[in-house]
Structures are given as C-alpha cells and as structure tokens.
N, C-alpha and C positions, 0 to 999 in steps of 0.2 A: 504494500500500500504506500503510495507516495504522500508527500507532505500536504499537497493540495487536497487530496481526498480525505485525509485525516482531519484537516482543518474544517472542511465542509461537513464532516460527520459530527465533530465535537462542538462546533459553534452553536447550533440550536440547543444542545444539551446544557452548555454553560449558561446560555441566556435563560433557559427554563429555571435553573437553580438560582440564578441571580434574582429573577422576578419572584420566585417563591420566598426567598429570604427577605426581600423587601416587604412582601405582604405580611409576613409573620412579624417583622420588626415594627411595622406600623400599627399593630393592634394595641388598643388602650383599654384600660379598665377603670371604671369609677369605683373607688374603694368604699364609697358610702352607699352604694346600691347593689353592687355585684354579690352573687352568692360565692360560696367557698370554691366551688368547682371552676368558676370563671377566673377567680383570683389565682388559683393554682395553675391554670392553663396559661395565663397571660404573663404573670410575673416570673422573673428569673430567680432561681434559688429560693423559691417559696413552694413547698410541697403541700399536700393535703392538710397536714396537721397545722402548719403555720397559717395557711389560708383560713382554716376554721378558727384559729386563734384571732385572726384579724376580724372576722365576722362577730365572734363572741365579744371582743373588746369594744367594737362599734355598738353592739346592742347594750352593753353595760355602761358605756361612757358617752354615747352620742356620736354624732358625725365627726369625721376628721376634718379639720380646717386647713391642713397642709399635708404634703407628703411626708415631711419630717416627723409628724406625729405618729407615723407607723412605727418609729423606733421605740415607742412606748409599749408596743406589743411584745410580749415575751417571745424571744427567738428571732426577732427582726432587729437588725442593727442598721446603723447609718450607711454602711457599705452596701447593704441590700437595697436600701432606699435609693442611693445614688445610681446603682446599676439599673434600676427600674424607673428612674425619673421620667423618661420619655413615654413610658407605658401607663403612668399613674395619672388619673383624672380625679380632681376633687371639686365637687360643686359645678360640674359642667365645663370646666376648663382644665387643660393640662397643668400640672404643677411644675412651674418653672422657677428656678432660683431667682431671687431678686437681684437685679444688677446694682452694683455699687454706684452711687451718684457720681456723675462725671464732675471732675474738678474744673472750675472755670479757669480759662487761660489767663495768666497774669496780664494786666493791662499796662501798657507803657505810659508813663507820665511824661508829657511833653512840657518842658518849662520854657517860658519865653522871657 
C-alpha cells in the first residue's frame, strides 16, 4: 500500500475521532438540576458515588452558587472542579472564573 492510499484511508477515520471528541468535550451539566447519572457521565473523575454525593449535598444544603462550591462535597476537590470547569453549569450559565480587573495604564502628566 502506498502512502497516498494510506492517507486516503486514514483521513476520514481521524476526522471521525476528532469530531466525536469535540462532541463529548462540549457537553455540560447543570449541577443544580442534573441527576447523579448525568453528573457521573459528564464530569471527569466523578464516578457514581461522588455524583450521588453531589446530589445529596445539593438536597441538604440548597443550590450551588458557583462551581467552586463543589469542593465542599466530600470526595470532590478543587483539582476536580478545575478539570471540569468547562462542563459545569450553575444557574443557566457556565461557571467561568472571574477575571482579575484590568489595571489602568498609567497616564502621562504633561507639564507646561
């Protein structure tokens, strides 16, 4: 098999995997409304027990106001929250980190 044939054969396969990966990576979950099965499926490093712990914590303590509050759930740490930041939705919006306020550029004083 020559290189051109191999490339023609593998190109569609590579494209298929790339598109499948993008579809999986784009999935989000609202941690205030999702059931344990959905949380388990969408979030990385969160299995069935941790997903159920998230649901139980939410029922006992009310809705999450930010993704960082997930770290209050036993078994969920800030590293897990960071790995899942793009997948987590709280109150209808993705939970994005707050940007630091931009510093104003120093103004030049012109003396006459």
